[in-house]
N, C-alpha and C positions, 0 to 999 in steps of 0.2 A: 515525626518521630516515625509514623509510620511510612510516609516518603523515601527514612534513609534505607527500613530495613527490608521493603523492598528493593529498592538500590545495588542492596549486600546480595537478595535472595538470588533475581530475576539476570541474566549471562545478556549481555548485547545479540541484537537481529539484526539483520544482513543494513536493514534502513538505515539503524541507527552510524551502523560501518560506515554507511555513505557518507550520512553527514560529516564522519569524524575528513574521508577523504574528500568531501569536498575543500574547507578549508584546510588544509593540506597544506596548501603549495608557500612559499615564501614570502609572493607577487600579489597584492588583491587583486589584479589586471586579469591572474593566473584562475587567478578561486572563482572571478565571475564568470571567466570562461567555461568553468563545469560547472557553475548552476545556470548558465543560460542552456544549456545541454540538457540539463534532466527536466523538470515541467513544474517548477516551483519558482515564487519571490525571491530575495534572496536577504530579507533584510534578516532574516532568522541566524541565517550564513557567519553573514554579517557581523553579530554580537559571539556566535559559537568563536569565531577566529579571536577576535580577541580574548574568550574564555579559558581559551586553554593558549592560550597566551600565560593568560600566567594562571590557573591551579595545575600542570597538564591534563593527560589524558586519560586518567585509570578511567573505572568504571564511573564511582563516585565520586568524583570529581565532574566527568561530564555534563553526569543527571543530575548535580548540584544544579546549574544554570538553568533547567528544566521546573525544579520543584522553587526555586528561590521567585520564578513566571505565578506558578500556581497558588505561592501565597499569598502575592499579590495581586490575585485576582479570587481570592478570598474576602481579604483583608477590602476589596473597594466594593466586591455584594455584601458585607456586612453593613460598608455606607452608601450604596443605593436602597436597600433595604431600611437603614435610618428616615434620610431622606424621602424617600416614598412613603413609608408605614408610621415604623415609629423601632430605635431604640435592641428592643427585644424581638423585633421579626429579624430586621439585620442579622442579630449576633445568631437564631434559629440558622437563617440563610444563612448561615458564615457556615456553623458544623454540620452541614445536614448538603451542604457542599463541596465537604469536607472528607468525610466516610464517604463521598461516592464513588463505587465504584472506576466510573469514567474518568473521572479527577486523579482522582489515584493513582490510574493506569496509565497515564498521560504524560502526569507531573512529574513520573519520571524515566520519560524515554523519549534518548537528544534527537528529536524534534520540535517543528514551529510550533507541537499542537497548544502547552503550556499559556505561550507567548501569546497562539492566537486566542486563547479563551480569557488574553489579561485585558488583549484589545480593544474583543468588542465590549469586556462589561464599562469599563474606559468608555468609548465611545457611547454604552448606554447613557453611564453617569455622569458627560458630559454635554448629550443631548435633553439632558434633564435639564443643567443648569447654564443650556442656552438657550431655552424653552420659557427661564425664570426672568429670564436678562441678554437679547437675545445684541451685545455689545460687542461689538470688534475684538476687540480681547478670547471672548466667549466662541467668536466666531472663528478668529484662527484658530484655538487649542480644538476644535469640533473637529475644521477641515482638517487640519491634520493629524488627528486620529483617523481622521476614515482613510486615511491615506494609508497609512501606518498598521493601520486593520490590511488593507490588501493590501504592498508589499510583505506582509507573516504569509499571506498564503489567499487567495484567489475570492477562493468564497468563506473571503467579510465583506465581498459587498450586498451580499442578502439582508447588510446592517442598511445600507440607504433603502432597501424596498420598505423595511419593515419601521424605520420613518419616516415615509413618504405616507406609506398608509396611520401611521398614529394622528401626522399632522389630518391627514384628509378626514377625519372621523371627527375629531377633535380641538386642532387647531389651525380653522386653514383662512383665519388669519396673517400666521404666519408661514405659509407655504411658501409666496413670495423671497421671504429673505432669509426662506431655506437656500433656495440656489445660488445663494454665497460662500455656506461652507462650500455644499458638495462644489460647485467651480474651482471653490483651490484645493480638492481632495484632489476632482478628476486633472487639475494642470500639474500637480507631483506626482503623478504618476506618469503623468506622457511620456517623460522619456523613459521612461521600464516597457511602452507598448508596442513597439515595435520584435522587444525580445517573447512579451506575450505572444502575440500574431506568431511568430513562429513558431512559438513551445504549443500553443492550436493546432499548423500543421500536421508538425511530426505527431503529436498524440494520434489525429485524425486520422495518420496515414497510417499510423503503427497496427499490426496486426497480431499483438499479443494480452492487449487491451481490455481486460473483459469491465463494463460498467454493471455500478450494481443497482439494482432493479428499483425501479419507483411505483411496485405496491404495495396498495394494503398491507401486505402480509411484512416489505422492510421495514417501511415506515412505521407499522408498528412494535419491528424488533429496533430497530432505534431509537424506541421513544422508552422498551422495556430495559435497554440498555442506557440511556439517559438515565432513569431512576430508583436504578439498582433491584428491577423488579417490580419494585411496585405500582407500574401503573397507574390503572383506571384509580385504584383505590387511592393514590390523592385527593378523590376528589370530592373526598368522603366525606369530608368537616366543612365542605362549604354546601352539602346539600344534605346533612341529617342534624348536625349542629352549630350555624350561625350564629353571629350575633347582628341582625338585620341593617344596621342603625350601622353598624361600624364597614359593610359591608357596601355602602348604598353612600358613603360618605370617598370611598375611593374605588369609583369603580372607572374612574377615566384613568389612575396607576393598572390596576388589577388590568385594564387592556392592555397597555403597554405589556406587560406581559404575558399577555395569550397573543400579542403580533409579535412579541421577541423569541412566544417558543414557537407560532407557525412558521414564521417566517421562511425561515432557512431549511426547512420542509416543503414551501412551497420553490424555495429559488434551484432546492435542487431537483424536482419535479423537474421546471425549468430547463434546466439544465444536465438533463438526465446519463447527455453520451459523453460527460466530463466527468460524469460523478461517478469515485470508482470506492470510495470509502469512508461509514458513517460516522470516524471523528473527527470525517470536514466541519460535522455545526457541531462542533465542542461548545460551540458556542450560545447551545441554550443551557446549561449546566447554570450560570445563574438563575439563567428565569422561572427555570422546573423548582431552584429551591428557592427560589423567593416567595412564591401561589406559596407552598410544599406550607411555609414557614409562618406565610400571611391566614392563610389559613389554618394549621393547627392555636394557631393564636387570637382566631376570632370564634372558636370553640368559647360552648356559654361557659360553659363548664372548668374552673381554669384547672384543676387536678386533672382531668378528663384530658386536656391540652397539653399538658408538662408528659400523659404517659405516652400519651402518641406520640411524642415527638423522642421518647427515648425511644422505642419499640420501633420508630423509621431509624437511627442511629443504628439499632445494636441490627434487624435488622441487613442492611447498607452493611458493614459491617462483615459479616458470615457469609455477607452473599455477593464478596469482592470475587473470589477463586472462582465460583460457578459460571464468571460471567465472562474474566481473567486468568486462563489457565497461569501460571509463574512458564515463565521462555527459556531458564538455562537446564530444564530437568533434561533434557537431549542432547544440548549440547555437550556436558558432561558426561555423561553415559558413552558416546559417542565419543570422543577425545579420547577420553578412559579404556574405549574398548581396542577405538583406535594405533593406543599405545602397546596399549596387551598381544594385539594384534603381529604388528608392524619389527619386525627383527632391525639391526642399525644397518647390519646386510645386506638388507633389499633392495632392489635396484629401483631408484623413482624417478617417473613424470611429471611434472610439475607446472600446471599455471594457475598463482597465487597473484590473484591483482593486492595490487591494495586497499582496495575500496571492498573489497572481500571481507564479510564472517568470518572465515578459515585464519585471513592474512593477520588480525586486527589477534587474532590471539594466540597465531602463533609466533605473533612481538609479545604480547604479552603476558602468556604462560607456558611461553619455551615450549615449542611441543618440538620444534626441532625441525618442520618440515626443511626448510632452509638451506638447513644447515649439511643435509641429508640428500640433498638434492641430485641424480647422476648428470639430467636433463633440465632443465629452468625453459619453460616455454614462455612467460609471463613475457606481454609486450612484443612477443616474434613472431611477425607473420607468415604461413607456415603454409602450404596446400600437399593435395595428396602423393603426389613425387617421394617430398621429403618425409611425409610419416610413415612410408612404405623402406625409406633411407634409411631411418631413426630405427626400425625397429627391422630389417635384416642387420645393423649394427652393433645389438644388442647381445648381452651373455645368451648363450643357450642356458637349456633347463635351469638358469634361475628367475624365483618369483620375482615380478615386472609390477608396482601399484600403480593408480595411475589417482592424482589427486587432478580431478581436472571440474571446470562448472558447467553445468549442466547446458548452463540459456544462452551457451556460446554454440552455434551451429558444428564447430572446428573439432569440438568433442572429440560430437554423435562420430566423426569421417577418423579420428584421434580410433575409440572403443572400436570403432567398425573395422581397421589394418589388425588390433589385436586378435578381435573375436576369428580370422581367419587360419590365423595360428596355434591360438592360447586356448585355456577356457577362466574363464574365473569361480574363484571357489570363496570370492571376502567382497560381498560390493556391499555396504551404506551411504551415508547421505544424510546432510544437515544443507539449510533454505535451499542455496542455489548450490551447494557441494557435493560431489559425487569422491568417496574413497573407493576403488576397486583392486582386488587383488590378482591380475592373471599369474596361472604356471604351465606349464607348455602341455600341450594334447587336444585331441578334436572333441572333445565334450560337448556336447547342445548346446547352443550362441546361445545370447541375450535377445531375450526375450522379452515383448510389450504387452502392454493390454492397459486400456481407458480406464479408469474407476474400474470399478467391480464388474462392469455394462458388457465393457466391446475386450476381445482380444482379438492384436495383429498374425495370421495363421503363419506358422514358420517361424524359422528365426530372423533378425532385422538383418537388410545389408545393404546399406544407402546403391540408391541409383545415378547412376555418371550422365548423363543426358545434355545434347545440344539440337539448339533449335535457332533459327536462322528466322527474320523479317517476314509479318507475317503467316511465319508455321506458328502451328502447336503444338504446345508441352504434352503429348500424352503419355501416359500413364496406371497402369496397376495395382491394383493394393488387394489384399482376402484377407475379411474380416471375419470372426465370431462372434456371436451374443453368447454372452458369458451369464443372464438372466433374460427374466422377456422383458422384450423393448418393446415401447407403446407407441412407439410414430412420437416422437414428441424432442426426435434425435435429428441431427444433422452435421454431416462432412463437410469441413470446409480447410480447401488447400489452399495454401498461397502460396506466388513466389517473391522473395525476399531482397532487399540489395542487404547489405554489412547493416546500415543499423538499421533497421529489422521494417523500414517502411512498405508497404506491400504492394504490389505493382501490376497483381494482375490475381486475379481467385476463381476458383470453383464452387459451388455452395451444392448443394442435394442434400434431402429427404433420405435417412435408412429406410425409416419405413415401420412396420409392425415384425419386431422380428421371437424369434421360438428362443428358448436353448436350446443350445449350441447348432440351431441354425444358423447358413453361412452364406455370405455374404459376397459378391466380385465386384470392386469400386475399379469400371473401366471409367476412365477419362482421360479429357485434353479441355486444355485452361488455353482460351482462349490470348489475345490480347500482348501478343508477342512484338508486334509490328508497332509499338508504345516504349516499350522497355531496350534500353539505348548497351551500347554493347557488354558486353561484359560477363560478371562472372556476377550468379545467386545462389541459393537455398529454396531448397521447397518444404513449404510446415505446412504438418496436416496435426489438425483441430479437430474434438467430436466434441461436439456442442449439444447446451441445448433450448431451440429454436424463440421457446416463451422466458426465459428469463438469462437467456443468452449466456446460463455456467456453465463454463468449459470443466469436461472432466478432467481430474489430476492425469496424466501418467505412470505410471509405473513401467522398474523392468522390475521381471520375476529371476531369473534366472538360475538366482539361488535359492529358491527356496522358500523364502521372505520380499513382502514386495521391497524396493527400493522406489522414494518420490524422484520424479528427473521430470519437473513442472507437470506447466501443460499444452505443449503441442510435441511431436512426435519427428524429428526433422528426419522427411522422406528421402533425399536427394539431396541434387547439384544441378545446374544445369548452366552453359554457357553459350551463353547467345551474341553470335558472329552476324557480318552482316551477306559475309561473301562463300558462297557454298566451297564444298572442297573437290578435290580435281576426280570424281567419281560420280559427281550430281548431288551427294547428300549434304545433309549440314553438318 
């Protein structure tokens, strides 16, 4: 009931809409092509494809699939607790898991994480069955589940590490036999391996990926989220109220739970360059729930253990919104405001891809954006000269609405074209979509800042540059500190292709700046000799070099900040292989 309530209250967000877009093609081959271009394996999307064909794509319908996986995970957690300890421990663990905010949030998200949770606990359960009786059938089931887990999410590979460590500690005699099911899992995954290699290459070359820090504070944050804020308090039953005989009897099982808890975090640290979100370690939830349940059940006083369990359940339920804010409020507010501000006669320029959050709501909530679009640029290639032609052909003195994605470079050029002859009196955004109204006039143009830290001096307009083989791309940028800068921030400038792959870059520290102190960046990006002839964008980001976290980019010309992502598209560069007639490039 809690999951259904959350499904109805919270709106979709961009990753969920992408999941729907990925399964929209009528042909399965086309769906696989879309998934290959993303950074995830295909199993969840194949299941979602069949589910959508069966029940439709309303918010509640598509989220029920994740809820089903989550409920099955809770049931298997009960079975694992019963096998490892006893039925009461399993029941308490299932209740703790169901009340966990981490569990509830992803139980209603149209992504693969509740399926990953299910397969992680299934693999652990099957591993226990295999340990007890390593028959051919058990080995096949175990290896198949390992493969299915990795086909759900690549970070399911931590299970191999966890099981290997547990075998080395307690069952070395089974280590040779263990290579049978793991080899089967590897063979089953081999057909997808070339796609994985390509995804790793594209992700490592992308300039817009920020990894999650593997610091102790980040690990502590993950642990706090996984325990709904209870954290180290979960150890109290073991320290102060233990039934020591019961503890000694279950040391191997508790060791498995500890390995289950720790292995995903070690896996994340080892592959921290590809670890982007705390949800990747959702598979630790059953282990945490089982350890808590066993600790509470091991208390010497039965009434105390029951009271402690009730307190933990109530705390987890009430802490949900502290750790997991609602997805829906911002969407509803902006859509309502947009409908109030926009007149039906206003001219509209639209770029609304089907995988976009606003595109979904335009279909299902009937925003009517496509019905009134005077110019629909969706999936249309266009260049700077075509943008100028569009602007010249628009009616004079009429309000012009731009509904465009902020994470596409051409949006920046369209805004720049309007900024030359118009000014904006309304601006808002949601996820990666922008809603701006331009009217005729020459008021101050678009202005950007990086978080609350650094502002770009003057109005923004893109630089159009040309380069040839071996010639550097040089540019200048003026910045002003909006608060004291302690020297931990750097500027990164990337030349990227249309797939956002970085081909050349320049990085340097900002140094120490006082409030209002200005800094002129004069830089030259080397490496144009290795860039093929073509058209490229220049992206600028400011990031903390200690955590690698980028500052958000806000546009502030309308008096309030509108989030545009974490990169500023500074300009465009044309790389050509022959000089102009005057000898310049």
